[in-house]
N, C-alpha and C positions, 0 to 999 in steps of 0.2 A: 504494499499499499504506499501512497505518497505520505511523508512524514507530517506529523502535527507541528504545532508551533509552541510547545511548552518549553519553559526554561526553568532552571533551579538547580539545587544541589544534586550531585550524583554520589554513588557509593564512595566512601573514603573522604568525603567532605569537599571535594573540588567543586567549585561553582561552575555550572555550564552556562556561562554568560559570554557575550561577545568580547568583553574586556579580558577575561581569563583566556579564552580561546585564541585571542590574537597572540598571546604569549606562547601558547602551545604550538600554533602553526609556525611561528618564527623559530622556535627551538627545534621543531621537527625538521624544518627545511634546512637549518644549519647543519643538522646531523647527517644529511644526505647531499650536502653541497648544492642546495637550491636556494634561490633568492626569494624571500617572502615579501619583499617591499611591494606595496600596491596590491597585495592579495585581497580579493573581493569575497565577502561572505555572501554565499548564494542561498543558504538554507540553515536554519537553526531549529532543530526539532529533536527527534530520536538520535540524529546525527547532525553534526555541523559539517557543512560542505563549503570549501573555499576554492576559488579559481585563482591560480597564480597569474600575475601580470608578466612575469619574466620568462615563462615557458608554458607550453600547452599541457599543463598538468592540473589536476584537481586533487585537493587534499581532503580526506574524509576523517573526521574525528568522532568516535563513537561515544555516546553518552554513558553507556553501561560498560564499565571496565572488565566485566566478566566475559566479554565477547572476544577476547584475544585469540582463543583457539578457532572460533568461527572465522575471524578475519585472516588468520594464517591459512585456513582452508580456502577462503575466497580467493586469495592471491594464487594459490596452487590451482584452483579451478580455472582462473583466468588464463594461466599459462597452459593448462591442458587444452582448453578450448581453442587457444591460438594455434596449437599444433594441427588442428583440423581446419583452420581458417574460419572457424565459426564466428559469426558477427556478435561479439560481446565486448564488454569493457576490457581494455588492455592495461597492463601494468608496465611501467617503465622497466626496461630490461635490466639496467645496471643498479637499480635501487633495492637495497636490502630492507625488507619490511615483513610484517608491520613493526612499528615502534611503539614504545610506551613512554609517554611524556606527561609528567605531572599526574600520573596514574590513569591517563586516558589513552586509548588505542588509536593510533594514527596510521592511515594507509594512503598511498599515492597511486593515482590512476591517470591514464592519458585522457585529455579532454576530448569529448566527442564533437562538440562544436561550441561556438561562443554564446549561443543562446539555447534555451531549453525548448526543444520542439519534439512533441510526442509523435510516434509513428501511428499506424492504424491497427485496429483489431485484426484485420486480415493478415497484416504482416506479423503480428503476434502469433497467430495460428501457424504461419509458415515456420517461424522460429521454433515453436514448440514441437511441431511435427519433425523438424530436423533434429532438435535436441533429443527427443525421445527415441531416436534411432541409434544414439550413441550408447556405448557401454563404458561406464566409468572404471578406470583401473583400481585395483585394491589399494594402490599407493596413496590415493586421494583420501582414503579412510572416511568416506561419506557416511554420515549417521543414518539410521533408519528414521523416517519422519514419524514423529509421535505427536499427533495433534492434541491428544488429551494431556500429555505432559506439558506442552506449550500453553495450553489453556489453564492448567493448574498454576503454572508459574505466573501468568498474567493476572489471574484472580488474586493470587497471593501478594502481588506487588501493587494492587489497586487499593492503596491505603486510604484514599479519600472518599470511598463510596460508603453509603450507609449499610448497616447490617441487614436491613430488609432487602435491599437490592442484591447484596452479596448472597444471601440465602436463596433468593429467587434464581440467580445465575448458577449457583452451585447445584441446586436441584435440577435445573435444566441440563447442566453438564453431566450429572449422574445418569439421567434418562438417556441422553444422547450417547453416552459411553456404551450402554448396554445395546442400543440399536446399532451403533457403529460396529460392534463386535460381530454382528450377524450379517454384515454386508457381504455380497458376493461381487467382487470387482471383476470387470471383464477386459479391461485394458491391461497390457503387460506391466509387470512390476519392473522398476528401474529408476534411473536418474530423473529427478524433477528439479525445477527451479525453486519451487517452494512458495513463491509469492508472485506467481505469473499473472500480471494484469497490465492494462494499458499504461499505467504510471511507471512501469519498469521497462518500457521500450521507447528509446529515444531515436531521433533522426540524426544520423551521422552527417558531418559537413559535406560528405560526397554524395549524400542522398539515401544511403541504405539504412535499414532499421537495425538497431543494436540493443541487445539485451543487457540490462544493468542490474546492480544489487545482487551479487552472486553469493552472498554469505548464507543464503537459505538452501543452497543445494543439498539434496538428500536423496535417499532411496525410498521409493514409495509407489503405490499404484498411481498410474499417470492421470487418473481422474482428478487428483488434487490440483494439477496444473490447469485444468479446464473449468473448475467450479467458480472461480471468481468472475470470469467473464460471463458465465451463465447467469449468476445472481445479479451482477451489475445491470444486466438487461432485464431479467425476469422479475426481480424483486424491487429494484431501486430505480429503474428507468435511466440509468447513466449511459447505456448504449441503446441505440435504435434497433428496431426489428431487423432492418436491412444490415446493420453492422453485425448483429449476432448471427444472422443467417450466413453472411460471408465468412465469419469466424468458423462456424461449424462445418461449412462446406470445404473451406481450405484446410482445416485440420483433418476432416474425414470422419467426424463423430460428433453427434449432438448429445451432450451429457444429459439433457433434460428428458431424453427418451429411455434412459437407464433407470430401472426400478429403485436404485439406491439414491437417486438424485436428491430427494427432499431431505434425507438424513444427512448426507454430505453437505448440502447447502445450509441446513440448520446449524451444523457443527462449525462450519467455516464462518458463518454469520456470528455465532456466539464468540468465536475467537476475535472477530473484528470489534465487537462490543467491549470485550475484556481489554483489548489493546487500548481503546479510547479511555477506558476506566482507569488505566495506569496514569493518565495525565490530568485527572480532574483537579488535583491540588495545585498544579502549576499553570493551568491554562483555562481561562473562563470559557473560551470557545469549546474546548474539549469537555468541560463540565456540562455545558448546555447540550452538546451533541450526545453525550452519554445518557443524560436524562431523557432525551428524545428517543433514543434507541431502545432504552429499557421500557419506556411507556409503550412503544410499538410492539415489543415482544409480548408484553403482558396482554395487550388488547388484540393482538393478532392482525393488526392493520396499521397503516401509517408509514410503512417502510419507504414509500416514495418521497417522504419528506426528509430522509437522511441526507446529510451533506457528505460529499466525498472528501477524504483526506489525502 
């Protein structure tokens, strides 16, 4: 998903603010012989993203210091995908990374283009079809995708939500856990992006679509990489019917026709709600959106009022 806009303290006490992060990006760049002068802050949310003025490089600083292993794997995934010529984010060849600066995890990526331009859902389908044909080597040590564990962590870190909402979401998670265990997946098991949606496909400066945010790569049923686009159309109206039809046609499978779709959609949706719940203490926008989403889950309607992050 596209990151939210919350700021505030992270584990270890480091403030995740523009002032502190400017020090982090400067020290990180010095460590790899890059010039941080004129670096532009593009995004400040779950990650801080800077574009360097001195080189076509983007610097990503993770809010959660526990993601070091994830970012080590993301760098290796990028290098692996490059060996196939797969259109994804690239890492500078000579840069040793990730780094840990002031307790925060820093990575460096080649800039895709000077402005942020999303590709199309049809191009996302093409990338996923191509990705799902690849077999990841054991050396990547990709984890098995465990949505229930991710959901449990998100709910555990949602400190700002009330107990009534927490109990409601936990009860929903318990029910979905049982239903998920009975699903009969039909697509092959293998490598997935893990957060495949239109927000993670950008237009390269030469025109082609590029897959970004590689830290969620895992092994799982491929249905997981299709469910976000399906519910973005089917439940929230963020994609048009024509866009979704093109997505399903170009990938070669319409997830909505699979009997397990509603369970998978409900579980992915709950993960989205819990993710926003983690940010309610640091972002008024997130707090309002979380309340809106929980109300719609309770009522069974109103999902078309959700805001995209």
